[in-house]
C-alpha positions as CSV (number, residue, x, y, z in Angstrom):
1,M,6.1,-32.2,10.4
2,R,3.6,-29.6,9.1
3,S,4.8,-26.8,6.8
4,D,4.3,-23.2,7.6
5,I,1.5,-22.8,5.1
6,E,-0.3,-25.9,6.5
7,I,-0.1,-24.5,10.0
8,A,-1.4,-21.1,8.8
9,R,-4.3,-22.7,6.9
10,A,-5.3,-24.7,10.1
11,A,-5.3,-21.5,12.2
12,N,-8.4,-20.9,14.3
13,K,-8.8,-17.2,13.4
14,K,-11.1,-14.8,15.1
15,P,-13.2,-12.2,13.3
16,I,-11.0,-9.1,12.9
17,Q,-13.6,-7.0,14.7
18,E,-13.0,-9.2,17.8
19,I,-9.3,-8.6,17.5
20,G,-9.9,-4.8,17.2
21,A,-12.3,-4.9,20.2
22,G,-9.5,-6.4,22.3
23,L,-7.5,-3.2,21.6
24,G,-10.5,-1.0,22.2
25,I,-11.1,-0.2,18.6
26,P,-14.8,0.2,17.8
27,H,-16.0,-2.0,14.9
28,E,-17.2,1.1,13.0
29,R,-13.6,2.4,13.1
30,L,-12.3,-0.6,11.2
31,L,-12.5,-0.9,7.4
32,P,-12.7,-4.7,6.9
33,Y,-10.9,-6.4,4.0
34,G,-12.8,-9.7,4.3
35,H,-13.2,-11.4,7.7
36,D,-9.6,-11.6,8.9
37,K,-8.0,-8.2,8.1
38,A,-9.0,-4.6,8.3
39,K,-7.6,-1.1,8.2
40,V,-7.8,1.2,11.2
41,G,-9.5,4.6,10.5
42,Q,-7.6,7.9,10.7
43,D,-10.3,9.5,12.9
44,F,-9.8,6.8,15.5
45,I,-6.0,7.2,15.3
46,R,-6.3,10.9,15.9
47,S,-8.5,10.3,19.0
48,L,-5.5,8.5,20.7
49,E,-3.2,11.5,20.8
50,D,-3.5,12.2,24.5
51,R,-2.9,8.6,25.6
52,P,0.4,7.6,27.1
53,N,2.8,5.4,25.1
54,G,3.7,1.8,25.9
55,K,7.2,0.5,25.7
56,L,8.9,0.0,22.3
57,I,10.9,-3.2,21.8
58,L,13.0,-3.6,18.6
59,V,13.9,-7.0,17.2
60,T,16.9,-7.1,15.0
61,A,19.5,-9.8,14.0
62,I,22.9,-10.8,12.9
63,N,23.8,-10.5,9.2
64,P,21.6,-13.0,7.4
65,T,23.0,-16.3,6.1
66,P,21.5,-19.1,4.0
67,A,21.2,-21.0,7.4
68,G,18.4,-18.7,8.4
69,E,17.9,-16.5,11.5
70,G,14.1,-16.1,11.9
71,K,13.8,-12.4,12.8
72,T,10.1,-12.1,11.9
73,T,9.3,-15.4,13.5
74,T,10.9,-14.2,16.8
75,T,9.1,-10.8,16.6
76,V,5.8,-12.6,16.3
77,G,6.7,-15.1,18.9
78,L,7.8,-12.5,21.4
79,G,4.5,-10.6,20.9
80,D,2.7,-13.8,21.7
81,G,5.0,-14.5,24.6
82,L,4.4,-11.2,26.2
83,N,0.6,-11.7,26.0
84,R,1.1,-15.2,27.4
85,I,2.7,-13.8,30.6
86,G,-0.1,-11.4,31.1
87,K,1.1,-8.3,29.3
88,K,-0.8,-6.3,26.7
89,A,1.4,-6.5,23.6
90,V,1.0,-5.7,19.9
91,V,3.3,-6.8,17.0
92,C,4.3,-4.3,14.3
93,I,5.9,-5.7,11.2
94,R,6.3,-4.8,7.5
95,E,4.3,-6.1,4.5
96,A,5.9,-8.5,2.0
97,S,7.1,-7.5,-1.4
98,L,6.2,-9.7,-4.4
99,G,9.8,-9.5,-5.6
100,P,11.4,-11.8,-3.1
101,N,8.3,-14.0,-2.9
102,F,8.6,-14.9,-6.5
103,G,12.4,-14.7,-6.5
104,M,14.1,-16.1,-3.5
105,K,11.4,-18.4,-1.9
106,G,10.1,-17.1,1.4
107,G,7.5,-14.9,2.9
108,A,7.4,-12.3,5.6
109,A,4.8,-13.5,8.1
110,G,6.9,-15.6,10.5
111,G,7.0,-19.4,10.6
112,G,6.0,-22.5,12.5
113,L,3.8,-21.7,15.5
114,A,4.9,-18.0,15.5
115,Q,3.1,-16.6,12.4
116,V,0.8,-13.8,11.5
117,V,-2.3,-14.8,9.5
118,P,-3.8,-14.7,6.9
119,M,-0.4,-15.7,5.6
120,E,-1.1,-16.2,1.9
121,E,-2.8,-12.9,1.5
122,M,-0.1,-11.1,3.4
123,N,2.5,-12.4,1.1
124,L,0.6,-11.7,-2.1
125,H,-1.7,-8.6,-2.7
126,F,-2.8,-8.2,1.0
127,T,-4.9,-4.9,1.1
128,G,-3.3,-3.4,-2.0
129,D,-1.0,-1.0,-0.3
130,F,2.0,-1.8,-2.5
131,H,-0.1,-1.4,-5.7
132,A,-1.3,2.0,-4.5
133,I,2.3,3.1,-3.9
134,T,3.4,1.8,-7.3
135,S,0.5,3.6,-9.0
136,A,1.1,6.9,-7.1
137,H,4.8,6.8,-7.9
138,N,4.3,6.1,-11.6
139,L,1.5,8.7,-11.9
140,L,4.2,11.2,-11.0
141,S,6.5,9.7,-13.6
142,A,3.8,10.1,-16.2
143,M,3.0,13.7,-15.2
144,I,6.7,14.7,-15.5
145,D,7.0,13.3,-19.0
146,N,3.6,14.8,-19.9
147,H,4.7,18.2,-18.6
148,I,7.8,18.1,-20.8
149,Y,5.8,17.0,-23.8
150,W,3.3,19.9,-23.5
151,G,5.8,22.7,-23.7
152,N,7.9,22.2,-20.5
153,E,6.8,25.4,-18.8
154,L,9.0,24.6,-15.8
155,Q,12.0,24.3,-18.1
156,I,13.0,20.9,-16.9
157,D,16.3,19.7,-18.2
158,E,15.5,16.3,-19.7
159,R,19.0,15.1,-18.9
160,R,18.4,15.9,-15.2
161,V,15.1,14.1,-14.5
162,V,16.0,12.0,-11.4
163,W,12.6,10.4,-10.8
164,R,12.7,6.8,-11.9
165,R,9.7,4.4,-12.3
166,V,9.0,1.5,-10.0
167,L,7.6,-2.0,-10.1
168,D,7.0,-4.5,-7.2
169,M,8.9,-7.3,-8.9
170,N,12.5,-8.3,-9.4
171,D,13.4,-7.4,-13.1
172,R,17.0,-6.7,-13.9
173,A,16.1,-5.8,-17.5
174,L,14.4,-2.6,-16.3
175,R,17.4,-1.2,-14.3
176,D,18.4,1.0,-17.2
177,V,16.0,1.8,-20.0
178,V,15.3,4.5,-22.6
179,T,11.8,5.8,-22.8
180,S,9.7,7.7,-25.4
181,L,11.2,6.1,-28.5
182,G,9.1,6.0,-31.6
183,G,8.9,9.6,-32.8
184,V,7.5,13.0,-31.9
185,A,4.1,11.7,-30.7
186,N,5.7,9.7,-27.9
187,G,7.7,12.6,-26.4
188,F,11.4,13.2,-25.9
189,P,13.6,10.1,-25.5
190,R,15.7,9.9,-22.3
191,Q,17.6,7.4,-20.3
192,T,15.9,6.3,-17.0
193,G,15.2,3.1,-15.2
194,F,13.1,1.2,-12.7
195,D,13.5,0.5,-9.0
196,I,11.6,-2.0,-7.0
197,T,8.6,-0.5,-5.2
198,V,10.1,-1.0,-1.8
199,A,12.9,1.4,-2.8
200,S,10.5,4.1,-3.8
201,E,10.6,7.4,-1.9
202,V,6.8,7.2,-1.9
203,M,7.1,4.0,0.2
204,A,9.5,5.7,2.6
205,I,7.2,8.7,2.9
206,L,4.2,6.5,3.6
207,C,6.2,4.8,6.3
208,L,7.4,8.0,7.9
209,A,4.4,10.3,7.6
210,N,2.2,11.0,10.6
211,D,-1.1,11.6,8.8
212,L,-2.6,12.4,5.4
213,E,-1.6,16.1,5.7
214,D,2.0,15.2,6.5
215,L,1.9,12.7,3.6
216,Q,0.9,15.2,1.0
217,R,3.4,17.8,2.3
218,R,6.2,15.2,2.1
219,L,5.1,14.1,-1.4
220,G,5.1,17.7,-2.5
221,D,8.7,18.1,-1.2
222,M,10.1,15.3,-3.4
223,I,12.7,16.5,-5.9
224,V,11.9,15.0,-9.3
225,A,14.2,17.0,-11.7
226,Y,16.5,19.9,-12.2
227,R,16.6,22.9,-14.6
228,R,19.7,23.7,-16.6
229,D,20.8,26.1,-13.9
230,K,20.5,23.1,-11.5
231,S,17.6,24.6,-9.5
232,A,15.3,21.9,-8.2
233,I,11.8,21.0,-9.4
234,T,9.5,19.3,-6.9
235,C,6.5,17.0,-7.1
236,R,4.5,20.0,-6.0
237,D,5.7,22.0,-9.0
238,I,4.4,19.2,-11.2
239,K,1.0,19.4,-9.3
240,A,1.0,15.7,-8.7
241,D,0.9,15.7,-4.9
242,G,-2.8,16.0,-4.5
243,A,-3.7,13.1,-6.9
244,M,-1.0,10.9,-5.3
245,T,-2.4,11.5,-1.9
246,V,-5.8,10.4,-3.2
247,L,-4.3,7.2,-4.5
248,L,-2.6,6.6,-1.1
249,K,-5.6,7.6,1.1
250,D,-6.5,4.0,2.1
251,A,-2.9,2.7,1.9
252,M,-2.0,5.2,4.6
253,Q,-4.3,3.4,7.1
254,P,-2.5,0.7,9.1
255,N,-3.6,-3.0,8.5
256,L,-4.8,-5.0,11.5
257,V,-4.4,-8.8,11.5
258,Q,-3.7,-11.5,14.1
259,T,-1.2,-14.1,15.1
260,L,-1.9,-17.8,15.3
261,E,-2.6,-17.2,19.0
262,N,-5.2,-14.5,18.2
263,N,-3.0,-11.6,19.4
264,P,-3.1,-8.3,17.4
265,A,-0.6,-7.4,14.8
266,F,-0.2,-4.3,12.7
267,V,1.3,-5.0,9.3
268,H,2.0,-1.8,7.3
269,G,4.6,-0.6,4.9
270,G,7.6,-2.5,3.5
271,P,10.8,-0.7,2.7
272,F,13.8,-3.0,2.3
273,A,16.6,-2.3,4.8
274,N,19.4,-2.9,2.3
275,I,18.1,-0.2,-0.1
276,A,15.7,1.8,2.0
277,H,15.1,2.4,5.7
278,G,13.7,-1.0,6.5
279,C,11.0,-0.3,9.1
280,N,7.2,-0.6,9.3
281,S,5.2,2.6,9.3
282,V,5.5,5.3,11.9
283,I,1.7,5.6,12.0
284,A,1.3,1.9,12.8
285,T,4.0,2.0,15.5
286,K,2.6,5.1,17.1
287,T,-1.0,3.7,17.0
288,A,0.2,0.5,18.6
289,L,2.0,2.4,21.3
290,K,-1.2,4.1,22.3
291,L,-3.2,0.8,22.4
292,A,-0.7,-1.5,24.2
293,D,1.8,-1.6,27.0
294,Y,4.4,-3.2,24.8
295,V,5.0,-2.9,21.1
296,V,7.3,-5.4,19.4
297,T,8.6,-4.3,16.0
298,E,11.4,-5.4,13.7
299,A,13.9,-3.8,11.4
300,G,15.1,-5.5,8.3
301,F,18.2,-7.6,7.8
302,G,21.1,-7.3,10.2
303,A,21.5,-4.7,12.9
304,D,24.1,-2.9,10.8
305,L,21.3,-2.0,8.3
306,G,17.8,-2.2,9.8
307,A,18.6,-1.3,13.4
308,E,21.0,1.5,12.5
309,K,18.3,3.1,10.3
310,F,15.5,2.4,12.9
311,M,17.6,4.4,15.4
312,N,19.0,7.1,13.2
313,I,16.1,7.7,10.8
314,K,12.8,6.4,12.2
315,C,13.3,7.1,15.9
316,R,14.9,10.5,15.2
317,K,12.2,11.6,12.8
318,A,9.2,10.2,14.8
319,G,10.4,11.1,18.3
320,L,10.5,7.4,19.3
321,A,12.9,5.7,21.8
322,P,13.2,1.9,22.2
323,S,13.3,0.5,25.7
324,A,15.1,-2.7,24.7
325,V,16.5,-4.5,21.7
326,V,16.3,-8.3,21.0
327,L,19.1,-9.5,18.7
328,V,18.2,-12.8,17.0
329,A,20.9,-15.3,16.3
330,T,21.1,-19.0,15.5
331,V,23.7,-21.7,16.2
332,R,23.6,-22.6,12.6
333,A,24.4,-19.1,11.5
334,M,27.2,-18.9,13.9
335,K,28.6,-22.1,12.4
336,M,28.3,-20.7,8.9
337,N,30.1,-17.5,10.0
338,G,32.7,-19.8,11.4
339,G,33.3,-21.3,8.0
340,V,31.0,-24.4,7.9
341,A,29.3,-25.2,4.6
342,K,25.5,-25.2,4.6
343,A,25.4,-29.0,3.9
344,D,27.4,-29.6,7.1
345,L,25.4,-27.5,9.5
346,N,23.6,-30.3,11.2
347,A,26.8,-31.8,12.6
348,E,28.0,-30.5,16.0
349,N,30.9,-28.1,15.7
350,V,31.4,-26.0,18.9
351,E,34.7,-24.5,17.6
352,A,33.0,-23.2,14.5
353,V,30.3,-21.7,16.7
354,K,32.9,-19.9,18.7
355,K,34.7,-18.8,15.5
356,G,31.5,-17.3,14.1
357,C,30.4,-15.5,17.3
358,P,32.3,-12.2,16.6
359,N,29.7,-11.3,14.0
360,L,27.1,-11.5,16.8
361,G,29.5,-9.6,19.2
362,R,29.9,-6.7,16.7
363,H,26.1,-6.3,16.5
364,I,25.8,-6.3,20.3
365,E,28.5,-3.5,20.5
366,N,26.8,-1.5,17.8
367,V,23.3,-1.6,19.3
368,K,24.7,-0.8,22.8
369,S,26.3,2.3,21.3
370,F,22.8,3.8,20.9
371,G,22.3,3.5,24.7
372,V,19.8,0.7,24.5
373,P,20.1,-2.7,26.4
374,V,20.4,-5.8,24.3
375,V,19.2,-9.4,24.9
376,V,20.2,-12.1,22.4
377,A,17.5,-14.6,21.4
378,I,18.9,-17.9,20.3
379,N,16.3,-19.1,17.8
380,H,16.4,-22.8,18.3
381,F,16.8,-25.5,15.6
382,V,16.4,-29.2,16.3
383,S,20.0,-29.8,15.2
384,D,21.4,-27.5,17.9
385,T,23.3,-29.3,20.6
386,D,23.5,-28.2,24.3
387,A,27.3,-27.6,23.9
388,E,26.8,-25.3,20.9
389,V,24.0,-23.3,22.7
390,E,26.2,-23.0,25.7
391,A,29.1,-21.6,23.6
392,V,26.8,-18.9,22.4
393,R,25.6,-18.1,25.9
394,E,29.1,-17.9,27.2
395,Y,30.2,-15.6,24.4
396,V,27.3,-13.2,24.8
397,A,27.9,-13.1,28.6
398,S,31.5,-12.1,27.9
399,M,30.0,-9.2,25.9
400,G,28.0,-8.0,28.9
401,S,24.7,-9.2,27.6
402,E,22.6,-12.4,28.1
403,A,21.4,-15.0,25.6
404,I,18.1,-16.9,26.1
405,L,17.2,-20.0,24.2
406,C,13.8,-19.6,22.4
407,K,11.7,-22.4,20.9
408,H,8.7,-20.4,19.6
409,W,8.8,-21.9,16.1
410,A,8.0,-25.3,17.6
411,K,6.1,-24.4,20.8
412,G,4.6,-20.9,20.1
413,S,4.4,-18.5,23.1
414,E,5.3,-21.3,25.5
415,G,8.7,-21.6,24.0
416,I,9.6,-17.9,24.3
417,A,8.0,-17.1,27.7
418,D,11.5,-16.8,29.3
419,L,12.6,-14.2,26.8
420,A,9.3,-12.3,27.1
421,T,9.7,-12.1,30.9
422,R,13.2,-10.8,30.7
423,V,12.5,-8.3,28.0
424,A,9.5,-6.9,29.9
425,E,11.7,-6.6,33.0
426,I,14.4,-4.6,31.0
427,A,11.8,-2.4,29.3
428,D,10.1,-1.6,32.6
429,S,13.4,-0.8,34.3
430,G,13.9,2.3,32.3
431,V,17.7,1.8,31.9
432,A,17.6,2.7,28.2
433,E,19.2,6.0,27.4
434,F,18.6,6.2,23.7
435,A,20.5,8.6,21.5
436,P,21.2,8.6,17.7
437,L,24.7,7.9,16.5
438,Y,25.3,11.4,15.0
439,G,23.8,14.8,15.3
440,D,21.8,16.7,12.7
441,D,24.5,19.4,12.4
442,M,27.2,17.0,11.3
443,S,28.1,17.2,7.5
444,L,26.5,14.7,5.2
445,M,30.0,13.2,4.4
446,G,30.7,13.1,8.2
447,K,27.5,11.1,8.8
448,I,28.4,8.6,6.1
449,E,31.9,8.2,7.6
450,T,30.5,7.8,11.1
451,I,28.3,5.0,10.0
452,A,31.0,3.3,8.0
453,K,33.6,3.5,10.7
454,R,31.5,3.0,13.9
455,I,29.0,0.5,12.6
456,Y,30.8,-1.3,9.7
457,R,34.3,-0.8,11.2
458,A,35.6,0.4,7.8
459,D,38.9,2.3,7.6
460,E,37.7,4.8,5.0
461,V,34.9,5.8,2.7
462,L,35.8,6.0,-1.0
463,A,33.8,8.7,-2.8
464,D,34.9,10.6,-5.9
465,K,34.8,14.4,-6.2
466,S,31.5,14.5,-8.0
467,I,29.8,12.7,-5.1
468,R,31.4,14.9,-2.5
469,D,30.5,18.0,-4.5
470,Q,26.9,16.8,-4.7
471,L,26.7,16.4,-1.0
472,K,28.1,19.9,-0.4
473,A,25.6,21.3,-2.9
474,W,22.7,19.7,-1.0
475,E,24.1,21.1,2.2
476,E,24.2,24.6,0.7
477,A,20.5,24.0,-0.5
478,G,19.5,23.4,3.1
479,Y,19.5,19.6,3.3
480,G,22.6,19.1,5.4
481,H,20.5,18.3,8.5
482,L,19.1,15.1,7.0
483,P,20.1,11.6,8.2
484,I,21.8,9.0,6.0
485,C,20.1,5.9,4.5
486,M,22.9,3.5,3.5
487,A,22.2,1.1,0.6
488,K,24.6,-1.8,1.1
489,T,24.7,-5.6,0.9
490,Q,22.9,-7.2,3.9
491,Y,25.3,-10.2,4.0
492,S,28.3,-8.5,5.5
493,F,29.5,-5.5,7.5
494,S,31.5,-4.7,4.5
495,T,30.3,-4.0,0.9
496,D,31.5,-7.5,-0.1
497,P,28.7,-10.0,0.4
498,N,31.1,-12.9,0.8
499,L,33.1,-11.4,3.7
500,R,31.4,-12.9,6.7
501,G,32.2,-12.6,10.4
502,A,33.4,-9.2,11.8
503,P,35.8,-7.8,9.2
504,T,38.0,-4.7,9.8
505,G,40.3,-2.8,7.6
506,H,38.0,-2.6,4.6
507,S,36.8,0.4,2.6
508,V,33.2,1.5,1.7
509,P,33.0,2.6,-1.9
510,V,30.1,5.0,-2.6
511,R,28.7,4.6,-6.1
512,E,25.8,7.1,-6.1
513,V,23.9,9.4,-3.8
514,R,20.2,10.3,-4.0
515,L,18.3,13.0,-2.2
516,S,15.0,11.9,-0.8
517,A,13.8,15.4,0.3
518,G,10.2,14.3,1.0
519,A,11.2,11.2,3.0
520,G,13.8,13.3,4.8
521,F,17.1,11.4,4.2
522,V,20.0,11.0,1.7
523,V,20.4,7.6,0.1
524,V,24.0,6.5,-0.2
525,I,24.4,3.6,-2.6
526,C,27.5,1.5,-1.8
527,G,29.4,-1.2,-3.6
528,E,27.3,-3.3,-6.1
529,I,24.0,-3.1,-4.3
530,M,21.0,-2.7,-6.8
531,T,17.8,-0.8,-6.2
532,M,16.1,-3.1,-8.7
533,P,17.1,-6.7,-7.8
534,G,17.1,-9.6,-10.3
535,L,15.6,-13.0,-10.2
536,P,17.9,-16.0,-9.2
537,R,18.8,-18.7,-11.7
538,T,15.8,-20.7,-10.5
539,P,13.1,-18.3,-9.3
540,A,10.5,-19.5,-6.9
541,A,7.9,-18.4,-9.4
542,E,8.7,-21.6,-11.4
543,T,7.1,-23.8,-8.8
544,I,4.2,-21.6,-7.6
545,R,0.8,-22.7,-8.8
546,L,-2.8,-23.6,-7.7
547,N,-3.5,-27.2,-6.9
548,A,-6.6,-29.2,-7.7
549,E,-8.3,-27.8,-4.6
550,G,-7.6,-24.2,-5.6
551,L,-5.0,-23.7,-2.9
552,V,-1.6,-22.0,-3.5
553,E,1.4,-24.3,-3.7
554,G,5.1,-23.5,-3.8
555,L,4.9,-20.0,-2.2
556,F,6.6,-21.3,1.0
């Protein structure tokens, strides 16, 4: 059996200009990065404004398990499947972060015969977007400290600088640091820290901005520090927004690549769903909707994180409305939720499948609460038995939805044609009546409690007085209308990563809140989730190298 990377290297790729031409993008409107990837020009994107939109289809999943779910693989496969049955479809996914690639082994380009290529470049430096975001973010950090050093005209309280630095790598040693040690020439020492680039507000802004003008406005709105009277100081006050926009000018343009079956895919932006809003860029999604009849996009991790934020943040802010949702599940993950150890997953265990299905059922209920129809994609593994698959089908039917077995990993578009046909029917039916979970006028604490109780099924939110006072202060400052971006473990509905299934009766402890005024949401950090992850005991980086032929080994 060939590995994912062997399949990707054997791909019969078309020149990227040919892929663009299939969407009606003139070759002069593409900025090529080699032969197989290109950025789409802003002028061309603006020329599409009067075109009607296609149908938006969201792919989400159950809570991730070590057994694997295959959300990106299903997203790519469904895009290929729709094209196979004669529909004009485009895939929209996120870019990969170097952190997980060199930490927990695995890329973000799909797998098997449902991949986006060039796979190696996509999972490494790609077109440099993440580097541009990192540089722009840290330019602002440097300008804040420089402003303080040269007299502090804005009267920044050094104790209240809230802008941290970022790095696109997992490095727990940088979570809390002290800068400017070494004497007067190095500035004023203060405690700060690093987040991973995907958690940067600059990343969120790039993924939510409509164009370069909107990008610069949002960058300028970011709050970076406070004075002693607690009045806010913005990026615009530091005069960094213009230079940051220059650094992000090319990164703002969506990246066009192709699937193994030579269908178009936009890959742009990469916020994590456990610490950010977890969706690809608005500009890529909106561009795709103007160029295709169906756009298949994904939201990170389980539906309790990615799909919730897709609905409550991205769709709310961008004026988007999904026509259908595909919820990815595997028999293996159901068994793991049912208490089976990873080493025993290949043995048939129908009772464990049934025991684990409530996790899937909870996600079905949650997605339906947004007014959007749900279809379950059973991502097939060779160890699945007919009885186990049927148990999942029966359970999903009892929840008022339907489950369709998909074999796109092994068969490409042929193996997912049934799902593509059904999804197109649902999207075309117009039955979706999308609405966010909460209104803009609800209090910030009320929004947090709504998510915790209606999505996580928690009994209560635990937040001390300082956090509640901070939320009220932001409301008084005019930020009460913003949506909430929960930062929480992806492995459970609760804040305990070991609590699988569909738990109830738990509490959601809020450790910290951060105002992302430019992105337009409030980040709520729950439990022990970290905005700078660490490497595992044996990081994937230990086995990544170039072989004698100059090819990458160990990345996948």
